[in-house]
LOMI-313460 format. One line per field, with one value per residue: residue in one letter; z, y, x of N, C-alpha, C, O in turn. Coordinates in Angstrom, 2 decimals. Atoms other than C-alpha are relative to their C-alpha. Example, Ala and Ser with C-alpha at 12.3 -4.5 7.8 and 13.67 -1.06 7.14 Angstrom:
<pts>
r <- (A; S) $
nZ <- (0.00; -0.06) $
nY <- (-1.19; -1.19) $
nX <- (0.89; -0.82) $
caZ <- (7.80; 7.14) $
caY <- (-4.50; -1.06) $
caX <- (12.30; 13.67) $
cZ <- (0.00; 0.73) $
cY <- (1.20; 1.09) $
cX <- (0.90; -0.77) $
oZ <- (0.66; 0.90) $
oY <- (1.18; 2.20) $
oX <- (1.94; -0.26) $
</pts>
This chain:
<pts>
r <- (M; Y; L; I; A; G; L; G; N; P; T; K; K; Y; E; H; T; R; H; N; I; G; F; D; V; I; D; Y; L; A; E; Q; Y; N; I; S; M; S; T; R; K; F; K; G; I; C; G; T; G; A; V; D; G; V; R; V; L; F; L; K; P; Q; T; F; M; N; L; S; G; I; S; I; R; E; A; V; D; F; Y; K; I; D; P; A; R; E; L; I; V; I; Y; D; D; I; D; L; A; P; G; N; L; R; I; R; K; K; G; S; A; G; G; H; N; G; I; K; D; I; I; A; H; L; G; T; Q; E; F; P; R; I; R; V; G; A; G; A; K; A; E; G; Q; D; L; V; S; H; V; L; G; R; F; S; V; E; D; R; E; L; V; D; N; A; V; K; N; A; A; D; A; V; R; L; M; V; H; G; D; T; D; A; A; M; N; Q; Y; N; K; K; V; V; K; E) $
nZ <- (-0.01; 0.28; -0.66; 0.70; -0.68; 0.10; -1.02; -0.06; -1.47; 0.01; 0.02; 1.05; -0.05; 0.65; 1.34; 1.21; -0.14; 0.29; -1.06; 0.40; 1.40; -0.37; -0.05; 1.33; 0.55; -0.58; 0.33; 1.44; 0.20; -0.57; 0.86; 1.21; -0.34; -0.90; -1.31; -0.76; -0.93; -1.17; -1.21; -0.95; -0.78; -0.06; -0.13; 0.94; 0.70; 0.86; 0.61; 0.66; 1.34; 1.02; 1.15; 0.82; -0.64; -1.27; -1.08; -0.75; -0.96; 0.26; -1.07; -0.12; -1.28; -0.23; -1.47; 0.38; 0.63; -0.95; -0.78; 0.94; -0.35; -1.01; 0.62; 0.84; -0.42; -0.57; 0.76; 0.27; -1.20; -0.02; 1.00; 0.04; 1.52; 0.05; 0.62; 1.14; 1.24; -0.01; -0.39; 0.66; -1.00; 1.00; -1.03; 0.78; 0.02; 0.75; 1.01; 1.47; 0.22; 0.45; 1.52; 0.17; -1.09; -0.37; -0.53; -0.68; -0.63; -1.18; -0.16; -0.88; -0.41; 1.00; -0.51; 0.18; -1.43; 0.06; 0.41; -0.98; -0.89; 0.43; 0.06; -1.28; -0.37; 0.78; -0.14; 1.57; 1.05; 0.93; 0.64; 1.31; 0.01; 1.06; -0.23; 1.02; -0.15; -0.48; 0.38; -0.95; -0.62; 0.58; -1.01; -1.02; -0.31; -1.01; 0.62; -0.43; 0.70; 1.33; 0.12; -0.44; 0.86; 1.05; 1.38; 0.98; 0.83; 0.92; -0.47; -0.36; 1.12; 0.03; -1.55; 0.30; 1.01; -0.76; -0.55; 0.92; 0.28; -1.63; -0.25; 1.04; -0.58; -1.04; 0.57; 0.25; -1.16; -0.68; 0.88; -0.01; 1.21; -0.30; 0.64; 0.95; -0.79; -0.18; 1.48; 0.63; -0.63; -0.82; 0.99; -0.17; 0.91; -0.27; -0.67; -1.08) $
nY <- (-1.04; -1.38; -1.30; -1.12; -0.93; -1.46; -0.64; -1.25; -0.37; -0.02; -0.81; -0.73; -0.98; 0.05; 0.47; -0.35; -1.01; 0.55; 1.04; 1.15; 0.49; 1.44; 0.12; -0.08; 1.26; 1.46; -0.04; 0.12; 1.44; 0.66; -0.06; 0.93; 1.35; 0.10; 0.20; -0.76; -0.62; -0.31; 0.68; -0.78; 1.16; -0.12; -1.36; -0.46; 0.23; 0.92; 0.90; 0.85; 0.31; 0.25; -0.53; 1.06; 1.45; -0.03; -0.46; -1.16; -0.80; -1.34; -0.69; -1.32; -0.26; -1.01; -0.67; -0.97; 0.53; 0.26; 1.31; 0.77; 1.42; 0.80; 0.67; 1.01; 1.37; 0.86; 0.83; 1.30; 0.98; 0.79; 0.98; 0.55; -0.41; -0.48; -1.28; -0.07; 0.64; 0.07; -1.34; -0.85; -1.26; -1.14; -1.25; -1.19; -0.54; -1.78; -0.20; 0.06; -0.85; 0.67; 0.81; 1.16; 1.25; 0.71; 1.38; 0.74; 1.25; -0.08; -1.49; -0.53; -0.89; -1.28; -1.31; 0.25; 0.91; 1.31; 1.10; 0.19; 0.54; 1.34; 0.78; 0.25; 1.20; 1.28; 0.51; 0.31; -1.09; 0.95; 0.39; -0.93; -1.04; -0.87; -1.21; -0.64; -1.19; -0.94; -1.24; -0.93; -0.95; -1.22; -0.91; -0.88; 0.69; 0.86; 1.31; 0.75; -0.54; 0.67; 1.38; 0.16; -0.75; 0.39; -0.38; -1.02; 1.10; 0.61; 1.11; 0.95; 0.87; 0.60; 0.83; 0.89; 0.85; 0.73; 1.01; 1.17; 0.69; 0.45; 1.10; 0.95; 0.46; 1.15; 0.97; 0.88; 0.56; 1.09; 1.16; -0.18; -0.44; -1.28; -0.61; -0.41; -0.99; -0.92; -0.23; -1.10; -1.04; -0.82; -1.07; -1.23; -0.28; -1.48; -0.58; -0.32) $
nX <- (0.54; -0.54; 0.37; -0.06; 0.32; -0.01; -0.08; 0.87; 0.75; 1.36; 0.83; 0.51; -0.62; -1.36; 0.15; -0.78; -1.01; -1.24; -0.42; 1.02; -0.31; -0.09; 1.47; 0.47; -0.19; 0.75; 1.64; 0.16; -0.36; 1.12; 1.11; -0.44; 0.25; 1.45; -0.16; 0.67; -0.96; 0.97; -0.46; -0.84; -0.63; -1.63; 0.07; 0.13; 1.11; -0.74; 1.04; -0.69; 0.34; -1.24; -0.49; -0.30; -0.21; -0.77; 0.75; -0.28; 0.55; -0.17; -0.32; -0.29; -0.25; 0.91; -0.50; -0.69; -0.99; -1.05; 0.13; 0.24; -0.66; 1.03; 1.00; -0.62; -0.67; 0.90; 0.61; -1.20; 0.05; 1.24; -0.38; -1.39; -0.59; -1.30; -0.06; -0.81; 0.40; 1.44; 0.17; -0.16; 0.59; 0.12; 0.46; -0.40; -1.60; -0.34; -1.49; 0.45; 1.03; 0.98; 0.34; -1.30; -0.21; -1.24; -0.18; -1.25; 0.20; -0.24; -0.55; 0.22; 1.06; -0.22; 0.58; 1.17; 0.09; 0.64; -1.26; -0.81; 0.64; 0.32; -1.55; -0.47; 0.84; -0.61; -1.60; -0.58; 0.48; -0.08; 1.38; 0.15; 1.05; 0.37; -0.01; 0.78; -0.32; 1.37; -0.41; -0.42; 0.95; -0.61; -1.14; 0.36; 0.94; -0.05; 0.06; 0.92; 0.82; -0.22; 0.52; 1.36; 0.61; 0.40; -0.80; 0.66; 0.84; -0.82; -0.79; 0.57; -0.13; -1.13; -0.02; 1.06; -0.56; -0.92; 0.80; 0.26; -1.38; -0.29; 0.74; -0.34; -1.41; 0.20; 0.51; -1.31; -0.81; 0.34; -0.35; -1.39; -0.93; 0.01; -0.84; 0.86; 0.45; -0.94; -0.38; 1.27; 0.40; -0.97; -0.32; 0.70; 1.28; -0.14; -1.47; -0.28) $
caZ <- (0.01; -0.79; 1.51; -0.45; 1.63; 0.99; 3.02; 4.12; 6.95; 7.88; 7.59; 5.02; 5.86; 4.22; 1.11; -2.07; -0.59; -1.44; 1.52; 0.56; -2.70; -1.02; -0.19; -3.69; -5.30; -2.92; -3.60; -7.47; -7.19; -4.88; -7.62; -10.64; -8.93; -6.80; -3.80; -1.02; 1.51; 4.33; 7.06; 10.04; 11.10; 12.03; 12.95; 9.52; 6.73; 4.54; 1.96; 0.65; -2.76; -5.78; -8.37; -11.31; -9.51; -6.82; -3.36; -1.73; 1.41; 0.42; 3.40; 4.49; 7.88; 9.83; 12.68; 10.83; 8.49; 11.07; 12.69; 9.76; 11.02; 13.76; 11.47; 8.80; 11.22; 12.75; 9.33; 8.60; 11.92; 11.18; 7.88; 8.36; 5.35; 4.31; 3.76; 1.15; -1.09; -0.18; 0.97; -1.35; 0.50; -1.88; -0.47; -1.83; -2.65; -2.84; -4.66; -7.67; -9.80; -10.21; -12.66; -11.99; -10.04; -8.46; -7.78; -5.62; -4.07; -0.90; 0.47; 3.10; 4.42; 2.39; 4.90; 4.74; 8.49; 7.52; 5.80; 8.74; 11.09; 9.06; 8.78; 12.82; 13.24; 10.65; 11.44; 7.88; 5.00; 2.61; 1.09; -2.29; -2.60; -4.96; -4.55; -6.37; -7.15; -5.05; -6.37; -4.38; -1.80; -3.13; -1.55; 1.83; 2.08; 5.13; 4.57; 6.49; 4.75; 1.46; 1.89; 3.53; 0.82; -2.48; -6.11; -8.65; -11.39; -13.85; -11.46; -10.39; -14.01; -13.76; -10.25; -11.65; -14.58; -12.07; -9.99; -12.81; -13.48; -9.74; -9.82; -13.11; -11.47; -8.40; -10.81; -12.15; -8.78; -7.46; -10.29; -9.41; -11.99; -9.98; -12.32; -15.20; -13.00; -12.47; -16.23; -17.29; -14.78; -13.30; -16.67; -16.16; -17.37; -15.97; -15.69; -12.42) $
caY <- (-0.26; 3.53; 6.52; 9.44; 12.45; 16.33; 18.70; 21.95; 23.61; 22.75; 24.64; 26.57; 29.59; 28.09; 26.52; 26.93; 29.04; 28.57; 26.41; 24.15; 23.07; 19.39; 19.30; 20.39; 17.40; 14.70; 16.14; 16.20; 12.58; 11.41; 12.62; 10.97; 7.84; 7.94; 7.70; 8.99; 11.26; 10.87; 8.74; 10.66; 8.57; 9.20; 12.82; 13.40; 13.02; 9.98; 7.58; 4.37; 2.95; 2.24; 4.01; 1.89; -1.34; -0.04; 0.13; 3.67; 5.62; 9.34; 11.49; 15.22; 15.90; 18.05; 19.14; 22.11; 22.25; 22.47; 19.38; 17.31; 14.44; 13.46; 12.49; 10.87; 8.80; 7.43; 6.23; 4.61; 2.98; 1.52; 0.07; -0.79; 1.59; 1.90; 5.62; 5.21; 2.87; 3.56; 7.15; 10.03; 13.75; 16.57; 20.02; 23.82; 25.28; 29.24; 28.44; 27.53; 29.50; 28.64; 25.79; 23.87; 20.80; 19.23; 15.54; 13.79; 10.68; 11.98; 15.42; 17.69; 20.19; 23.21; 25.51; 24.01; 23.15; 20.66; 18.48; 19.39; 18.06; 14.66; 13.99; 14.59; 12.11; 9.45; 9.69; 9.78; 12.43; 9.45; 9.58; 10.77; 14.02; 16.28; 19.94; 22.15; 25.67; 28.43; 31.39; 33.63; 36.28; 39.94; 42.09; 43.26; 40.95; 38.83; 34.96; 33.86; 36.11; 35.00; 31.21; 31.74; 33.95; 33.10; 33.00; 35.43; 34.20; 33.79; 31.88; 29.82; 28.79; 27.64; 25.95; 23.93; 22.57; 21.60; 19.77; 17.62; 16.99; 16.21; 13.71; 12.04; 12.04; 9.95; 7.62; 6.71; 6.65; 4.43; 1.96; 2.45; 4.60; 7.75; 8.31; 8.61; 11.01; 13.19; 13.24; 14.45; 16.75; 18.21; 20.45; 24.23; 24.92; 28.65; 30.75; 31.32) $
caX <- (0.17; 1.10; 0.74; -0.12; 0.06; -0.83; 0.03; -2.16; -4.08; -7.41; -10.56; -12.35; -10.48; -7.06; -8.72; -6.78; -4.25; -0.61; 0.09; -2.79; -1.50; -1.04; -4.67; -5.51; -3.81; -5.24; -8.85; -8.24; -6.67; -9.52; -12.01; -10.19; -10.16; -13.59; -11.95; -14.20; -12.14; -14.69; -12.72; -11.26; -8.45; -4.27; -5.38; -6.29; -8.96; -8.26; -9.79; -8.55; -8.72; -6.55; -4.66; -4.58; -4.68; -2.27; -3.64; -3.46; -4.26; -4.85; -3.94; -4.71; -3.16; -5.65; -2.99; -1.90; 1.04; 3.77; 2.85; 2.42; 4.47; 2.24; -0.44; 1.84; 3.98; 0.50; -0.70; 3.09; 3.22; -0.76; 0.37; 3.75; 4.77; 8.44; 8.81; 11.45; 9.51; 5.84; 5.41; 4.71; 4.33; 2.96; 3.31; 3.95; 7.40; 7.87; 11.24; 9.24; 7.07; 3.57; 2.86; 6.30; 6.98; 9.93; 10.06; 12.74; 13.20; 14.41; 16.11; 16.15; 13.42; 14.71; 13.19; 9.82; 8.54; 5.89; 8.63; 10.78; 8.25; 7.78; 11.44; 11.75; 8.77; 9.99; 13.64; 14.57; 14.57; 14.53; 10.84; 9.76; 7.93; 6.21; 6.94; 4.40; 5.32; 3.45; 5.68; 7.97; 6.80; 7.26; 10.06; 9.10; 6.21; 5.59; 6.37; 3.40; 0.84; 2.43; 1.80; -1.51; -2.52; -4.34; -3.09; -3.90; -6.35; -3.47; -1.31; -4.17; -4.47; -0.96; -1.50; -4.57; -2.40; 0.30; -2.37; -3.09; 0.75; 1.27; -1.55; -0.21; 3.50; 1.84; 0.15; 3.78; 5.42; 3.08; 4.09; 7.64; 8.81; 9.71; 12.57; 10.03; 8.08; 11.05; 12.15; 8.65; 7.94; 10.97; 11.22; 10.36; 6.84; 7.25; 10.60; 11.53) $
cZ <- (-0.07; 0.75; -0.89; 1.10; -0.63; 1.00; 0.21; 1.27; -0.14; 0.06; -1.21; -0.27; -0.99; -1.40; -0.98; 0.17; -0.43; 0.86; -0.08; -1.29; 0.13; -0.18; -1.49; -0.89; 0.35; -0.42; -1.68; -0.16; 0.46; -1.00; -1.21; 0.38; 1.05; 1.15; 1.20; 1.51; 1.21; 1.45; 0.88; 0.93; -0.08; -0.03; -1.56; -0.80; -1.21; -0.89; -0.53; -1.25; -0.82; -1.10; -1.12; 0.29; 1.25; 1.17; 0.60; 1.13; -0.36; 1.52; 0.18; 1.48; 0.67; 1.42; -0.41; -0.77; 0.82; 0.64; -0.90; 0.20; 0.84; -0.60; -1.12; 0.85; 0.40; -1.27; -0.33; 0.95; -0.36; -1.03; -0.30; -1.25; 0.03; -0.45; -1.08; -1.11; -0.09; 0.68; -1.15; 0.64; -1.34; 0.79; -1.09; 0.29; -0.64; -0.83; -1.27; -0.48; 0.00; -1.31; 0.06; 0.94; -0.12; 0.76; 0.45; 0.81; 1.51; 0.09; 1.41; -0.05; -0.79; 0.57; 0.36; 1.33; -0.11; -0.40; 1.01; 1.07; -0.38; -0.18; 1.64; 0.43; -0.69; 0.37; -0.91; -0.82; -1.36; -0.31; -1.00; 0.11; -1.21; 0.31; -1.34; 0.17; 0.43; -0.31; 1.43; 0.65; -0.73; 1.06; 0.74; 0.60; 0.93; -0.50; 0.27; -0.80; -1.47; -0.30; 0.20; -0.93; -1.31; -1.31; -0.95; -1.22; -1.24; 0.76; 0.32; -1.33; -0.13; 1.05; -0.46; -1.10; 0.86; 0.93; -0.62; -0.14; 1.16; -0.05; -1.18; 0.49; 1.07; -0.73; -0.69; 1.06; 0.51; -0.67; 0.03; -0.86; 0.51; -0.96; -1.38; 0.18; -0.07; -1.69; -0.72; 0.60; 0.81; -1.15; 0.44; -0.93; 0.08; 0.24; 1.31; 0.11) $
cY <- (1.53; 1.01; 1.21; 1.28; 1.69; 1.04; 1.49; 0.28; -0.41; 1.16; 0.86; 1.29; -0.23; -0.63; 0.60; 0.85; -0.80; -1.13; -1.35; -0.72; -1.55; -0.64; 0.09; -1.10; -1.33; 0.14; -0.22; -1.60; -0.94; 0.03; -0.80; -1.41; -0.61; -0.57; 1.11; 0.46; 0.32; -0.61; 1.11; -1.01; 0.67; 1.77; 1.03; -0.33; -0.87; -0.66; -1.06; -0.58; -0.58; 0.90; -0.91; -1.26; -0.13; 0.38; 1.07; 0.38; 1.54; 0.58; 1.54; 0.22; 1.29; 0.64; 1.18; -0.39; -0.49; -1.13; -1.15; -1.43; -0.89; -0.93; -1.10; -1.18; -0.92; -0.94; -0.95; -1.02; -1.18; -0.92; -0.32; 0.80; 0.27; 1.46; 0.25; -0.60; 0.31; 1.25; 1.15; 1.46; 1.13; 1.28; 1.30; 0.36; 1.41; 0.07; -0.03; 0.77; -0.65; -0.70; -0.98; -0.85; -0.47; -1.20; -0.46; -0.88; -0.03; 1.59; 0.55; 1.02; 1.05; 0.98; -0.36; -0.85; -0.91; -1.12; -0.01; -0.69; -1.57; -0.45; 0.06; -1.03; -1.25; -0.30; 0.02; 1.34; -0.86; -0.49; 0.82; 0.97; 0.77; 1.49; 0.68; 1.55; 0.97; 1.34; 0.67; 1.27; 1.46; 0.66; 0.62; -0.73; -1.23; -1.57; -0.61; 0.48; -0.60; -1.41; -0.18; 0.82; -0.72; 0.48; 0.81; -0.76; -0.50; -1.05; -1.10; -0.85; -1.18; -1.15; -1.34; -1.16; -0.90; -0.98; -1.15; -0.63; -0.71; -1.52; -1.30; -0.54; -1.15; -1.20; -0.90; -0.38; -1.21; -1.51; -0.05; 0.58; 1.57; 0.87; 0.44; 1.39; 1.27; 0.61; 0.66; 1.02; 0.95; 1.16; 1.44; 0.38; 1.90; 0.36; 0.29; 1.52) $
cX <- (0.62; -0.63; 0.22; -0.55; -0.09; -0.12; -0.87; -0.48; -1.57; -1.22; -0.37; 0.80; 1.45; -0.15; 0.42; 0.80; 1.45; 0.45; -0.79; 0.21; -0.20; -1.40; -0.71; 0.18; -0.65; -1.71; -0.16; 0.30; -1.12; -1.30; 0.16; -0.16; -0.99; 0.35; -0.54; 0.92; -0.98; 0.41; 0.68; 0.69; 1.45; -0.09; -0.04; -1.28; 0.50; -1.10; 1.22; -0.71; 0.94; -0.02; 0.52; 0.40; 0.82; -0.87; 0.48; -0.93; 0.19; -0.12; -0.15; 0.07; -0.93; 0.70; 0.65; 1.40; 1.16; 0.05; -0.67; 0.45; -0.62; -1.07; 0.55; 0.60; -1.39; -0.28; 1.45; -0.04; -1.64; 0.40; 1.09; 0.66; 1.65; 0.13; 0.69; -0.66; -1.45; -0.85; 0.08; -0.47; 0.13; -0.43; 0.58; 1.33; -0.05; 1.25; -0.48; -1.19; -1.28; -0.46; 1.10; -0.01; 1.40; -0.17; 1.49; -0.33; 0.61; 0.77; -0.34; -1.33; -0.27; -0.79; -1.63; -0.56; -1.05; 0.88; 0.84; -0.44; -0.25; 1.33; 0.43; -0.91; 0.45; 1.36; 0.81; -0.56; -0.20; -1.44; -0.17; -0.97; -0.06; -0.02; -0.68; 0.42; -1.11; 0.56; 0.63; -0.52; 0.65; 0.78; -0.91; -1.39; 0.12; -0.28; -1.50; -1.45; 0.08; -0.32; -1.52; -0.86; -0.50; 0.79; -0.95; -0.78; 1.07; 0.97; -0.97; -0.35; 1.09; 0.02; -0.98; 0.80; 1.12; -0.63; -0.16; 1.40; 0.38; -0.68; 0.42; 1.51; -0.32; -0.39; 1.54; 0.97; -0.51; 0.13; 1.52; 0.67; 0.12; 1.02; -0.69; -0.85; 0.85; 0.52; -1.09; -0.20; 0.85; 0.57; -0.84; -1.19; -0.01; 1.39; -0.08; 0.31) $
oZ <- (0.62; 0.54; -1.23; 1.50; -1.24; 1.74; -0.86; 2.23; -1.17; 0.54; -1.90; -1.44; -1.66; -2.15; -1.03; -0.80; -0.58; 0.32; 0.29; -1.62; -0.74; -0.98; -1.85; -1.52; -0.41; -0.72; -2.13; -0.93; -0.19; -0.99; -1.63; -0.38; 1.61; 1.66; 1.33; 2.34; 1.65; 2.45; 0.29; 1.87; -1.06; -0.73; -1.75; -0.11; -2.00; -0.71; -0.77; -1.42; -0.28; -1.66; -1.01; -0.25; 1.99; 1.05; 0.97; 1.14; -0.28; 2.25; -0.49; 2.13; 0.07; 2.33; 0.32; -0.57; 0.76; 1.03; -0.48; -0.31; 0.73; -0.18; -1.28; 0.59; 0.14; -1.11; -0.43; 0.62; -0.18; -0.75; -1.47; -1.97; 0.98; -1.67; -1.79; -2.22; -1.19; 1.07; -1.63; 0.93; -2.04; 1.50; -2.13; 1.37; -1.82; -1.44; -2.14; 0.27; -0.04; -2.37; -0.63; 1.98; -1.13; 1.96; -0.21; 1.42; 2.14; -0.92; 2.16; -1.10; -1.22; -0.15; 1.07; 1.44; 0.86; 0.32; 1.22; 1.75; 0.55; -0.29; 1.92; 1.29; 0.04; 0.42; -0.74; -0.60; -2.37; -0.09; -0.99; 0.61; -2.02; 0.85; -2.51; 1.31; -0.06; 0.05; 2.54; -0.04; -1.18; 2.26; 0.29; 1.69; 0.66; -1.21; -0.59; -1.14; -2.06; -1.41; -0.43; -0.72; -1.48; -1.44; -1.02; -1.43; -1.82; 0.18; 0.22; -1.26; -0.50; 0.87; -0.14; -1.08; 0.64; 1.17; -0.06; 0.01; 1.01; 0.14; -1.01; 0.34; 1.08; -0.25; -0.71; 0.95; 0.80; -0.14; -0.97; -1.23; -0.12; -1.05; -1.93; -0.66; -0.53; -2.01; -1.50; -0.15; 1.49; -0.87; 0.83; -2.13; -0.88; 0.97; 1.60; 1.20) $
oY <- (1.60; 1.23; 1.59; 1.40; 2.04; 1.14; 2.08; -0.44; -0.26; 2.23; 1.17; 1.63; 0.71; -0.73; 1.80; 1.58; -2.02; -2.08; -2.45; -1.54; -2.15; -1.52; -0.75; -1.52; -2.22; -0.78; -0.77; -2.23; -1.93; -0.88; -1.50; -2.16; -1.69; -1.48; 2.24; -0.37; 1.46; -0.32; 1.98; -1.67; 1.39; 2.46; 2.16; -0.85; -0.43; -0.49; -0.78; -0.55; -1.26; 1.31; -1.47; -1.79; -1.12; 1.24; 0.91; 0.06; 1.96; 0.09; 2.15; 0.22; 2.36; 1.18; 1.50; -1.47; -1.65; -1.48; -1.82; -2.41; -2.12; -2.06; -2.20; -2.36; -2.12; -2.16; -2.17; -2.18; -2.40; -2.12; -0.66; 0.17; 0.87; 1.56; 1.18; -0.12; 0.11; 1.10; 1.25; 1.52; 1.38; 1.49; 1.08; 0.18; 1.74; 1.08; 0.66; 1.06; -1.87; -0.19; -2.00; -0.53; -0.51; -1.14; -0.25; -0.87; -1.08; 2.29; -0.06; 1.14; 1.37; 1.82; 0.46; -2.07; -1.67; -2.12; -1.13; -1.26; -2.32; -1.66; -0.67; -1.77; -2.22; -1.45; -0.31; 1.98; -0.20; -1.65; 1.96; 0.64; 0.86; 1.77; 0.49; 2.01; 1.05; 2.27; 0.62; 1.97; 1.49; 0.60; 1.31; -0.36; -2.14; -1.89; -1.27; -0.42; -1.13; -1.64; -0.97; 0.82; -1.77; 1.48; 0.80; -1.95; -1.57; -2.08; -2.21; -2.07; -2.34; -2.22; -2.48; -2.37; -2.10; -2.00; -2.24; -1.85; -1.82; -2.56; -2.50; -1.71; -2.17; -2.23; -2.12; -1.31; -2.18; -2.57; -0.53; 0.08; 2.46; 2.09; 1.42; 2.29; 2.29; 1.80; 1.60; 1.99; 1.87; 1.93; 1.40; 0.60; 2.62; -0.35; 0.69; 2.01) $
oX <- (1.64; -1.82; 1.34; -1.70; 0.92; -1.10; -0.98; -0.21; -2.23; -0.86; 0.60; 1.01; 1.88; 0.82; 0.14; 1.00; 1.56; 1.03; -0.36; -0.65; -0.83; -1.73; -1.54; -0.80; -1.03; -2.46; -1.16; -0.42; -1.47; -2.13; -0.76; -0.77; -0.83; -0.29; -0.07; 1.29; -1.12; -0.25; 1.32; 0.24; 1.64; 0.65; 0.42; -2.16; 1.33; -2.30; 2.39; -1.93; 1.81; -1.04; 1.61; 1.36; 0.86; -1.74; 1.64; -2.12; 1.35; -0.98; 0.68; -0.98; -0.95; 0.08; 1.59; 1.95; 1.58; 1.16; -1.61; -0.10; -0.61; -1.32; 0.02; 0.38; -1.29; -0.23; 1.36; -0.26; -1.54; 0.42; 1.30; 1.44; 2.16; -0.01; 0.30; -0.43; -1.95; -2.00; 1.21; -1.66; 1.11; -1.42; 1.19; 1.89; -0.19; 1.59; 0.05; -2.11; -1.18; -0.82; 1.02; -0.58; 2.10; -0.41; 2.51; -1.40; 0.72; 0.90; -1.09; -1.95; -1.38; -1.34; -2.21; -0.44; -1.02; 0.92; 1.30; 0.42; -0.55; 1.48; 1.38; -0.44; 0.66; 1.78; 1.98; -1.59; -0.45; -1.79; 0.29; -2.04; 0.86; -1.09; -0.34; 0.57; -2.24; -0.18; 0.11; -1.26; 1.79; 0.53; -1.82; -1.83; 0.91; -1.24; -2.08; -2.22; -0.87; -0.80; -2.22; -2.07; 0.12; 1.51; -2.17; -0.54; 0.85; 1.30; -0.44; -0.54; 0.87; 0.59; -0.64; 0.61; 1.29; 0.02; -0.04; 1.48; 0.91; -0.05; 0.20; 1.86; 0.37; 0.10; 1.70; 1.77; 0.19; -0.18; 2.06; 1.73; -0.46; 0.98; -0.18; -0.89; 0.34; 0.61; -0.93; -0.32; 0.41; 1.49; -2.00; -1.07; -0.28; 2.09; -1.21; 0.63) $
</pts>
C-alpha cells in the first residue's frame, strides 16, 4: 500500500491558499479515482482505494502544516509503510514558480516546516516528494501572509495545471517509476 499525503491547513479559511496545494492535489486524485475522503483517522482526513490497480491511502493531515509529521507517522506505523518506497508527500514550494513541479526521491526540508516535522517524526529524510510551485513572496512581504494567501487568476490557472501534472506523477510513482516522473515533470513550465 502507498501512503499519498498532501500537506495543508484544515478549515475553509485556508482552502486553495498557496500552503494548501498538497490538499488540492489529494482532492483532485480522490475525484479522479473515485476515492471517498470521508474517514477521520490518523489525525487527518483520509480515504483508501486504488490508483490503476495499486492500493493507496490518501491523507490530508488536520494537524496544521507545522505538525504534519504526527499524522503521517500514525499512518506509517498503522500500515507498516516503508517511507523510502511507499510514501509520497505533496506540498507547496515558494522557490518554484506557479505551474512548476519538482519531484525528488529524498532530501532535506529546504526550510519547509511541514517537511521538517515529517522528517523529525519519521527519523529519515528518505521519502519521495512532489513539490508544487507556489511562487516567491514579493519583496518586503511577510512570508506567513504570502503562503496563506491566494493565487492571482493567472497563477491559479498554472497551479490547476500543475495539480493535474502532480496527480499524473503520482500515478507513475506508485508503479515504481519515480525516475520517469522526474524526467517528465521536473522541466520548467514557467520561468522562475
